C-alpha positions in Angstrom: 49.8 58.7 -106.2 48.3 55.2 -106.7 46.0 53.4 -104.4 42.6 53.5 -103.3 41.7 56.7 -101.6 40.3 56.6 -97.9 36.6 57.2 -98.1 34.4 59.2 -95.9 30.8 60.7 -96.1 29.3 63.7 -94.9 26.4 66.2 -95.7 28.4 69.3 -97.0 32.0 69.5 -98.0 32.9 73.3 -97.6 35.9 74.1 -99.8 38.1 77.0 -98.3 38.4 78.1 -94.8 38.3 82.0 -95.2 35.3 84.1 -93.7 32.9 82.7 -96.2 33.7 78.9 -95.7 34.2 79.1 -92.0 30.7 81.0 -91.7 28.9 78.5 -93.6 30.6 75.8 -91.6 29.7 77.4 -88.4 26.2 78.2 -89.3 25.7 74.5 -90.1 26.9 73.2 -86.9 24.6 75.4 -85.2 21.8 73.9 -87.6 22.8 70.4 -86.6 24.2 69.7 -90.1 27.5 67.6 -90.6 30.2 69.2 -92.7 33.7 68.8 -93.3 35.8 72.0 -94.1 39.0 71.6 -96.6 41.6 74.2 -96.7 44.7 74.0 -98.6 46.7 76.3 -96.4 48.1 75.8 -93.0 46.3 76.9 -89.8 48.7 79.4 -89.0 48.5 81.0 -92.7 44.8 81.1 -92.4 44.4 83.0 -89.1 47.3 85.5 -90.0 46.0 86.6 -93.5 45.5 90.4 -93.2 42.4 91.6 -95.2 39.4 93.6 -94.4 38.4 95.0 -91.1 34.9 96.5 -91.2 31.6 94.3 -90.5 28.5 96.0 -91.6 25.2 95.8 -89.7 23.7 93.1 -91.9 26.7 90.8 -91.5 26.7 91.4 -87.9 23.2 90.4 -87.7 24.0 86.9 -89.1 26.1 86.0 -86.3 23.8 87.4 -83.6 20.8 85.6 -84.9 22.7 82.2 -85.0 23.9 82.5 -81.3 27.4 83.1 -82.2 27.6 86.8 -81.5 29.1 86.6 -78.0 32.0 84.5 -79.3 32.8 86.0 -82.6 31.9 89.8 -82.0 33.4 90.4 -78.3 34.9 93.7 -78.1 34.5 94.9 -81.6 33.6 98.5 -81.3 30.8 100.1 -83.3 31.7 102.1 -86.5 29.3 104.8 -87.0 31.5 107.7 -87.8 33.1 108.2 -91.0 35.5 110.9 -91.8 35.9 112.4 -95.2 38.7 114.9 -95.7 38.6 117.0 -98.9 41.8 119.2 -99.3 42.7 118.7 -95.6 39.3 120.0 -94.2 37.5 117.1 -92.4 33.7 116.3 -92.5 32.2 113.7 -90.1 29.2 111.4 -91.5 27.4 109.9 -88.7 25.7 106.7 -90.0 24.0 105.9 -86.8 22.1 109.2 -86.9 20.6 108.3 -90.4 19.9 104.5 -89.7 18.5 104.4 -86.2 21.8 102.9 -84.8 22.3 100.1 -87.4 26.0 100.7 -87.5 28.4 97.9 -88.4 31.6 96.9 -86.0 35.3 97.2 -86.5 37.1 93.7 -86.4 40.1 92.9 -88.0 39.4 90.0 -90.4 42.4 87.9 -89.0 40.7 88.1 -85.7 37.2 87.1 -87.0 38.8 84.1 -88.7 40.7 83.0 -85.8 37.5 83.1 -83.8 35.6 81.4 -86.5 38.2 78.7 -86.5 38.2 78.2 -82.7 34.5 78.1 -82.3 34.1 75.5 -85.2 36.7 73.2 -83.8 35.5 73.8 -80.0 31.8 72.6 -81.1 33.4 69.4 -82.5 33.7 70.6 -86.3 35.9 68.7 -88.8 38.5 71.3 -90.4 41.1 69.7 -92.4 44.2 72.0 -93.0 47.1 71.6 -95.7 44.5 69.8 -98.0 46.4 69.5 -101.3 45.3 68.8 -104.9 41.6 69.4 -103.8 39.0 68.3 -106.7 35.2 68.4 -107.0 33.5 65.5 -109.0 30.0 64.9 -110.2 28.6 68.2 -109.0 25.4 67.6 -111.1 24.8 64.2 -109.5 22.7 63.3 -106.3 25.9 62.3 -104.8 28.8 64.4 -105.5 32.3 63.8 -104.1 35.8 65.6 -103.4 39.1 64.1 -103.3 42.2 65.4 -101.7 45.8 64.5 -100.4 46.6 65.2 -96.8 49.7 66.7 -95.2 51.1 63.2 -95.4 50.4 62.4 -99.0 47.5 60.1 -98.2 44.6 60.2 -100.9 41.1 61.0 -99.4 37.7 60.9 -101.0 34.6 62.6 -99.3 31.0 61.7 -100.5 28.6 64.3 -99.9 25.0 65.5 -100.5 26.3 69.2 -101.2 29.3 71.2 -102.0 29.9 74.7 -100.8 32.8 76.4 -103.1 34.3 79.1 -100.6 37.5 79.1 -101.9 38.0 82.6 -103.4 38.5 84.2 -107.0 41.7 81.8 -107.8 39.9 78.5 -106.2 39.2 75.2 -107.9 35.4 75.5 -107.3 34.3 77.8 -110.0 36.3 76.2 -112.9 34.3 73.0 -112.1 31.3 74.7 -113.9 31.4 74.6 -117.7 31.8 78.0 -118.9 28.7 77.8 -121.1 26.7 77.3 -117.8 27.8 80.9 -116.5 27.2 84.2 -117.6 30.5 86.3 -116.4 30.4 90.1 -116.0 33.8 91.9 -115.5 34.8 95.5 -115.3 38.2 96.9 -114.5 39.0 100.6 -113.7 41.7 102.6 -114.9 42.8 102.9 -111.2 44.8 100.9 -108.4 45.1 100.5 -104.7 48.5 100.5 -103.1 47.7 99.0 -99.8 49.9 99.1 -96.5 49.7 97.5 -93.2 51.7 99.3 -90.7 52.4 99.2 -87.0 51.1 102.6 -86.7 48.1 104.0 -84.4 44.7 103.6 -85.8 42.7 106.8 -86.7 39.9 108.0 -84.3 37.4 107.2 -87.2 37.7 105.4 -90.6 39.2 108.2 -93.1 38.7 108.8 -96.7 40.8 111.6 -98.0 40.4 113.4 -101.3 42.9 116.0 -102.9 44.5 116.9 -105.9 47.6 114.8 -104.8 45.4 111.6 -105.0 43.3 109.6 -102.8 44.4 108.0 -99.5 42.7 106.1 -96.6 43.6 105.2 -93.2 41.5 102.3 -91.2 42.3 100.5 -87.9 43.4 97.1 -87.9 43.9 96.7 -84.0 45.2 98.7 -81.0 48.5 99.6 -82.8 48.1 98.6 -86.4 46.6 100.7 -89.4 45.7 99.7 -93.0 46.4 102.5 -95.5 45.3 102.9 -99.1 46.7 105.0 -101.7 45.5 105.6 -105.0 47.9 104.4 -107.8 48.1 103.5 -111.5 46.8 99.8 -112.1 49.5 97.2 -112.1 52.0 99.7 -110.6 55.5 98.7 -109.6 55.5 97.7 -106.0 59.2 98.2 -105.6 58.8 102.1 -106.3 57.0 102.4 -103.2 59.8 102.7 -100.9 58.8 103.2 -97.1 60.1 106.8 -97.3 57.8 107.5 -100.3 54.9 105.8 -98.7 54.9 108.0 -95.6 55.6 111.1 -97.7 52.5 110.5 -99.9 50.3 109.6 -96.7 51.0 112.7 -95.0 50.6 114.8 -98.2 47.4 113.0 -99.1 45.8 112.7 -95.7 46.9 116.3 -94.9 48.5 115.3 -91.8 52.2 116.3 -91.4 52.2 114.7 -87.7 50.9 111.2 -89.0 53.1 109.1 -86.7 55.0 106.4 -88.9 55.8 102.7 -87.9 57.1 99.5 -89.1 55.7 98.4 -92.5 54.8 94.9 -92.4 53.0 94.5 -95.8 52.7 96.0 -99.1 50.7 95.3 -102.1 49.1 96.7 -105.3 45.7 95.7 -106.1 43.6 96.6 -109.1 40.1 97.8 -108.6 37.8 95.5 -110.4 34.4 94.0 -110.5 33.5 90.4 -111.1 30.2 88.5 -111.1 29.0 85.1 -112.1 25.4 84.1 -112.7 24.2 81.8 -111.6 25.9 81.0 -108.3 25.1 77.4 -108.4 25.6 74.4 -110.6 24.2 71.1 -109.6 24.9 70.5 -106.0 27.7 72.9 -105.9 27.0 76.5 -104.5 29.4 79.2 -105.0 30.1 81.5 -101.9 31.9 85.1 -101.7 34.9 85.5 -103.7 34.5 82.3 -105.9 31.1 84.2 -107.4 32.0 87.7 -107.1 34.6 90.5 -106.7 33.6 93.9 -105.6 36.0 97.0 -105.6 37.6 97.3 -102.3 36.0 100.7 -101.8 32.8 100.4 -99.5 34.2 97.2 -97.8 31.5 95.0 -99.1 33.8 92.0 -100.0 33.8 90.1 -96.6 30.2 91.2 -95.8 28.8 89.8 -99.0 30.7 86.4 -98.4 28.9 86.3 -94.9 25.5 87.3 -96.5 25.9 84.5 -99.2 26.9 82.1 -96.3 23.7 83.0 -94.3 21.5 82.4 -97.4 23.1 79.1 -98.3 23.1 77.8 -94.7 19.2 78.5 -94.4 18.7 76.8 -97.6 20.7 73.8 -96.7 18.8 73.6 -93.3 15.6 73.6 -95.1 16.7 70.8 -97.7 18.3 68.6 -95.1 15.7 68.7 -92.3 12.4 69.6 -94.2 13.1 68.1 -97.5 12.3 71.4 -99.1 14.8 72.4 -101.7 12.8 75.8 -102.8 15.4 78.0 -100.9 18.2 76.2 -102.6 16.8 76.7 -106.1 16.4 80.6 -105.1 20.1 80.9 -103.5 21.7 82.4 -106.7 18.8 84.9 -107.3 18.7 85.8 -103.6 22.3 86.5 -103.2 22.9 88.2 -106.4 20.3 91.0 -105.8 22.5 92.1 -102.8 25.7 91.6 -105.0 24.5 93.9 -107.6 23.2 96.3 -105.3 26.6 96.4 -103.5 28.4 96.5 -106.8 26.7 99.8 -107.8 27.4 101.0 -104.1 31.0 100.3 -104.4 31.3 101.7 -107.8 29.6 104.8 -106.8 31.7 105.5 -103.8 34.8 104.8 -105.8 33.9 107.5 -108.5 33.3 109.9 -105.5 36.9 109.3 -104.0 38.9 108.3 -106.8 37.7 110.1 -109.9 37.5 113.0 -107.7 40.8 112.5 -106.1 43.1 113.6 -108.8 42.1 116.6 -111.1 45.3 116.1 -113.5 43.8 112.7 -114.3 40.1 112.9 -113.7 39.7 116.4 -115.2 38.3 119.3 -113.5 34.6 118.5 -114.5 34.7 115.2 -112.8 36.4 116.7 -109.9 33.6 119.0 -109.3 31.1 116.1 -109.9 32.6 114.2 -107.2 32.6 117.0 -104.8 29.1 117.6 -105.6 27.9 113.9 -105.0 30.0 114.0 -101.8 28.2 117.3 -100.6 24.8 115.9 -101.3 24.9 113.4 -98.5 25.9 116.1 -96.1 23.1 118.5 -97.2 20.2 116.2 -98.1 18.6 114.0 -95.3 17.4 111.6 -98.2 20.8 111.3 -99.6 22.5 110.6 -96.2 20.0 107.9 -95.4 20.1 106.1 -98.4 24.1 106.3 -98.0 24.0 105.3 -94.4 21.6 102.4 -95.2 24.0 101.1 -98.1 26.9 101.3 -95.7 24.9 99.4 -93.0 23.7 96.7 -95.6 20.4 94.9 -95.8 19.9 92.9 -92.7 
């Protein structure tokens, strides 16, 4: 489209209105820093996306410290108990017992996002949905800028002091960084996740089930909604997972013939993979959440890492803007990456416990027994139990 773009200025442009971007934006508003959030999807699409549902203790503390806890976390129950079910035999792990009550909360991600959006807008925040053709420019200069088109096709340019790339793995922020400026770490497992969102009652406690039929998990996503996971081959054919097969496999792997079914509203096959870029910053662009790292779904650390990144970045930007001290900004990447790698290791360890031990025909009897031993250790060793519970809780 030709013609001069409408120009505006702000202190920070936040690209992406998921948990990462909305947390950055709300924390900046609390710190008195102007920002504009650009999101390519509509508001309706953003608040309906179904993803994670477990907020760890460290992430909870981010919102409580900022004064946002009452608005964001109201009604979110604690999640201290985790059930492991091995060949149909249940074992309850009490994380509260080993962390002095530092448990997380159960809150569906779409509910958290909805509240983050409302809180930001109610506080006078500038959130622009359906922003098309977003592009980042001059990120290594003292005054980077972002261009985009609004829903009417009008071109806009925003000049800023800093840019926060919170637009996920497939977003436009990370590709702005020259490949030679990044070290990229990748790992793909030989397993996949088949995920199901269903109108089915949630379990009493989050449930991870291991058996020779394969791994399965059951998590609550609301009063009458559940998210299920089933081990499958990577890249499995989604069409082969008929509703009848889904419920048959869930009842088999969860060892629950009486599991109530319900309408299945979403299905997806997700490969378990790990991805990290180092550094998480380039010039005045700072990558947050999935734009910089992906962890395997096991352990529920993806959303929590995004919140941790957002907290570190907001504090660093506050010091730079209000105090003229950019030391925390220089330390943003190494500070975040310490936790990223810690949670990568935790997710990898837990994945090997429940997946590689979940199917003796593919993992083999030796690895099946190793997995059983790893799991048994957290129920028989207080030191191992505390270490596991602290990793679940995160580092506040």
